[in-house]
C-alpha positions as CSV (number, residue, x, y, z in Angstrom):
1,X,-51.7,133.3,44.6
2,X,-50.1,133.4,48.3
3,X,-53.0,133.6,51.3
4,X,-52.7,136.2,54.0
5,X,-51.7,135.7,57.2
6,X,-53.2,137.5,59.8
7,X,-51.1,138.0,63.1
8,X,-52.8,138.8,66.1
9,X,-52.6,142.6,67.7
10,X,-50.2,141.8,70.8
11,X,-50.9,143.0,73.8
12,X,-49.2,144.7,77.3
13,X,-50.2,145.1,80.3
14,X,-47.6,147.9,81.8
15,X,-48.4,149.1,85.5
16,X,-47.4,152.8,86.2
17,X,-48.0,154.1,83.1
18,X,-48.9,157.1,83.3
19,X,-45.3,158.6,83.9
20,X,-41.6,158.2,83.9
21,X,-40.6,154.8,82.0
22,X,-43.8,153.3,82.1
23,X,-45.0,156.1,80.2
24,X,-42.4,155.9,77.2
25,X,-42.6,152.0,76.9
26,X,-46.4,151.9,76.6
27,X,-45.8,155.0,73.9
28,X,-43.1,153.3,72.1
29,X,-45.3,150.0,71.8
30,X,-48.4,151.6,70.2
31,X,-46.0,153.0,68.1
32,X,-45.2,149.2,67.2
33,X,-48.9,148.6,66.8
34,X,-49.7,146.7,70.1
35,X,-52.7,147.0,72.7
36,X,-51.4,148.5,75.6
37,X,-53.7,147.8,79.3
38,X,-51.9,150.3,81.8
39,X,-52.9,152.9,84.7
40,X,-51.8,155.5,87.2
41,X,-52.8,156.5,90.4
42,X,-53.4,160.2,89.4
43,X,-55.8,160.7,87.7
44,X,-55.1,164.0,86.2
45,X,-52.0,162.7,85.2
46,X,-53.5,159.7,83.9
47,X,-56.1,161.5,81.7
48,X,-53.0,163.4,80.4
49,X,-51.0,161.0,79.4
50,X,-53.3,159.0,77.3
51,X,-54.3,163.1,75.5
52,X,-51.0,162.2,74.9
53,X,-50.7,158.9,72.9
54,X,-52.6,157.8,70.1
55,X,-53.3,154.0,69.2
56,X,-55.0,150.8,71.3
57,X,-54.8,151.9,74.5
58,X,-57.0,151.3,77.7
59,X,-55.8,153.2,80.5
60,X,-57.5,152.8,84.3
61,X,-57.2,154.8,87.2
62,X,-56.5,152.7,90.3
63,X,-53.8,151.8,93.3
64,X,-52.0,148.5,92.4
65,X,-52.4,147.9,95.6
66,X,-56.4,147.9,95.8
67,X,-57.3,144.2,95.1
68,X,-60.2,145.7,92.6
69,X,-58.4,147.9,90.8
70,X,-56.1,144.5,90.1
71,X,-59.2,143.0,89.4
72,X,-60.0,145.6,86.6
73,X,-57.1,145.3,85.0
74,X,-56.9,141.6,84.5
75,X,-60.4,141.5,83.4
76,X,-59.2,144.3,80.5
77,X,-56.2,142.2,79.6
78,X,-58.7,138.8,79.5
79,X,-61.5,141.4,77.2
80,X,-58.6,141.4,74.5
81,X,-58.0,137.7,74.9
82,X,-54.3,137.3,74.9
83,X,-51.2,139.0,76.7
84,X,-47.6,138.9,75.6
85,X,-46.3,141.3,77.8
86,X,-46.6,141.9,81.4
87,X,-44.5,144.7,83.1
88,X,-44.2,145.7,86.7
89,X,-43.3,148.8,86.5
90,X,-45.5,150.8,89.6
91,X,-43.3,150.5,92.7
92,X,-43.0,153.0,95.8
93,X,-40.1,153.9,97.7
94,X,-41.4,154.2,100.9
95,X,-40.9,157.0,103.1
96,X,-39.1,159.8,101.8
97,X,-36.1,161.0,102.7
98,X,-35.0,157.7,102.7
99,X,-34.5,156.8,106.1
100,X,-31.9,154.6,107.4
101,X,-33.3,151.1,108.0
102,X,-32.6,151.3,111.9
103,X,-35.4,154.2,111.7
104,X,-37.5,151.9,109.4
105,X,-41.0,151.0,110.8
106,X,-41.9,147.2,110.5
107,X,-45.3,148.8,108.8
108,X,-43.4,151.1,106.3
109,X,-41.1,148.0,105.1
110,X,-44.9,145.8,104.9
111,X,-46.2,148.8,102.6
112,X,-42.7,148.5,100.3
113,X,-42.8,144.9,100.0
114,X,-46.9,144.9,99.2
115,X,-46.5,147.2,96.4
116,X,-43.2,146.3,95.0
117,X,-43.3,142.4,95.4
118,X,-46.5,141.2,96.7
119,X,-48.8,142.8,93.7
120,X,-46.6,142.2,91.1
121,X,-47.1,138.3,92.4
122,X,-50.5,138.4,92.6
123,X,-51.2,139.9,89.0
124,X,-48.8,137.3,87.2
125,X,-50.7,134.7,89.2
126,X,-54.1,135.8,87.4
127,X,-52.4,136.4,84.2
128,X,-50.0,132.9,83.6
129,X,-52.2,131.4,81.8
130,X,-52.8,133.9,79.2
131,X,-48.6,134.6,79.3
132,X,-48.1,131.5,78.6
133,X,-50.6,130.7,76.1
134,X,-48.9,133.4,74.1
135,X,-45.5,132.5,74.5
136,X,-45.5,135.6,76.5
137,X,-42.6,137.8,78.1
138,X,-42.5,139.0,82.0
139,X,-40.8,142.0,83.0
140,X,-39.7,143.4,86.1
141,X,-38.5,147.1,86.6
142,X,-35.7,146.1,89.6
143,X,-33.0,148.9,90.9
144,X,-29.0,148.1,91.3
145,X,-30.1,148.9,94.8
146,X,-31.3,145.5,95.0
147,X,-27.4,144.4,94.5
148,X,-25.4,147.3,95.8
149,X,-26.3,148.6,99.6
150,X,-26.4,152.3,99.7
151,X,-27.4,154.3,102.6
152,X,-31.1,154.8,103.0
153,X,-32.4,152.3,100.2
154,X,-32.3,149.7,102.5
155,X,-36.4,149.1,102.5
156,X,-36.1,149.6,98.6
157,X,-33.4,147.4,97.6
158,X,-34.5,144.2,99.4
159,X,-38.1,144.5,97.6
160,X,-36.2,144.6,94.6
161,X,-34.1,141.9,95.0
162,X,-36.6,139.8,96.4
163,X,-38.7,140.7,93.2
164,X,-35.8,139.8,90.9
165,X,-35.8,136.1,92.5
166,X,-39.2,136.2,92.6
167,X,-39.0,137.1,88.7
168,X,-36.7,134.5,87.9
169,X,-38.1,131.7,89.7
170,X,-41.4,132.0,88.0
171,X,-39.1,131.9,84.8
172,X,-38.0,128.9,85.9
173,X,-40.7,127.1,86.9
174,X,-43.2,128.0,84.3
175,X,-41.0,128.2,81.5
176,X,-42.1,131.8,80.3
177,X,-39.4,134.3,79.6
178,X,-38.8,136.4,82.5
179,X,-36.3,139.2,83.1
180,X,-35.5,141.8,86.0
181,X,-34.3,144.8,84.2
182,X,-32.4,147.0,85.9
183,X,-32.8,150.6,83.9
184,X,-30.4,152.2,85.3
185,X,-30.6,156.1,87.1
186,X,-33.3,158.3,84.9
187,X,-34.6,161.4,85.5
188,X,-37.8,160.9,86.9
189,X,-40.6,162.0,89.9
190,X,-39.3,158.8,92.0
191,X,-35.4,159.8,91.4
192,X,-36.7,163.4,92.5
193,X,-38.1,162.1,95.2
194,X,-34.8,159.9,96.7
195,X,-33.3,163.2,96.5
196,X,-34.8,166.2,97.2
197,X,-33.7,169.6,97.0
198,X,-31.0,167.9,94.1
199,X,-30.3,168.7,90.8
200,X,-31.2,165.5,88.8
201,X,-30.6,167.4,85.4
202,X,-27.9,164.5,84.4
203,X,-30.2,162.0,84.8
204,X,-30.9,160.5,81.3
205,X,-34.7,160.8,80.4
206,X,-36.8,157.1,80.7
207,X,-37.2,157.7,76.7
208,X,-33.3,156.8,76.0
209,X,-34.0,153.5,78.3
210,X,-37.3,152.5,76.2
211,X,-34.7,151.2,72.5
212,X,-33.4,148.7,74.7
213,X,-36.3,147.3,76.3
214,X,-37.0,147.2,72.5
215,X,-33.9,145.4,71.8
216,X,-34.7,143.2,75.0
217,X,-38.2,141.9,73.8
218,X,-36.6,141.8,70.4
219,X,-33.6,139.2,71.6
220,X,-35.9,137.0,73.6
221,X,-32.4,135.9,75.6
222,X,-32.9,133.3,78.2
223,X,-34.5,134.3,81.5
224,X,-32.0,136.1,83.9
225,X,-31.2,139.6,85.6
226,X,-29.7,142.3,82.7
227,X,-28.6,146.0,82.7
228,X,-30.7,147.8,80.0
229,X,-27.4,149.2,78.6
230,X,-26.8,144.7,77.9
231,X,-28.8,145.8,75.3
232,X,-27.6,148.8,73.6
233,X,-27.5,147.1,70.1
234,X,-30.8,145.9,68.1
235,X,-30.0,142.5,67.5
236,X,-29.5,141.5,64.0
237,X,-33.0,141.0,61.8
238,X,-35.1,142.5,64.3
239,X,-38.4,144.4,63.7
240,X,-38.1,148.3,63.2
């Protein structure tokens, strides 16, 4: 009689999981049997999001810029004993309507860099030993604004360009599979905030991006910067 092998339940930490891409990815991973730790700044929105989900989820209300909240997130992961996926999804556009760089104050730039760059580094540092032990994956959600130059997107784009560099350098230094992933335009609250008063119904929903992210996780290509559309096709032999 063959022995039954107990495979540990994989664990993910996804910041900003109360809406948009974070919520869609959380839902998909729960559907795959993962345990997910996530968070959101708005208590009512997070509560509603969790009510729509089923599975092993730990949802904590708070702002990732708050060191105490970051401690709560990392403690929740440590209690689960492993970390297979760390997704830096929470981010900020800064002031909207998006100002030109000549009108952006140092304080405003600092605030965008804090949530989009410094916070991801500090969370990664706190959990790197668990991520390494599980042969886990680091994913930072980036933007084409990191490599293109759009009017009004200077502060946000600079923060995402720096996040790309930070993410891939961590991969180089530690051997962890590290990906900066551009999901493309999506129909989200952040996208609407960037284009106030405009009709963004032509943008795809975040749920359309999730299968590509799952394909990325299944394929585990070399660390690098990718577009989600690079993973339109499911890798051969991947788990359904």
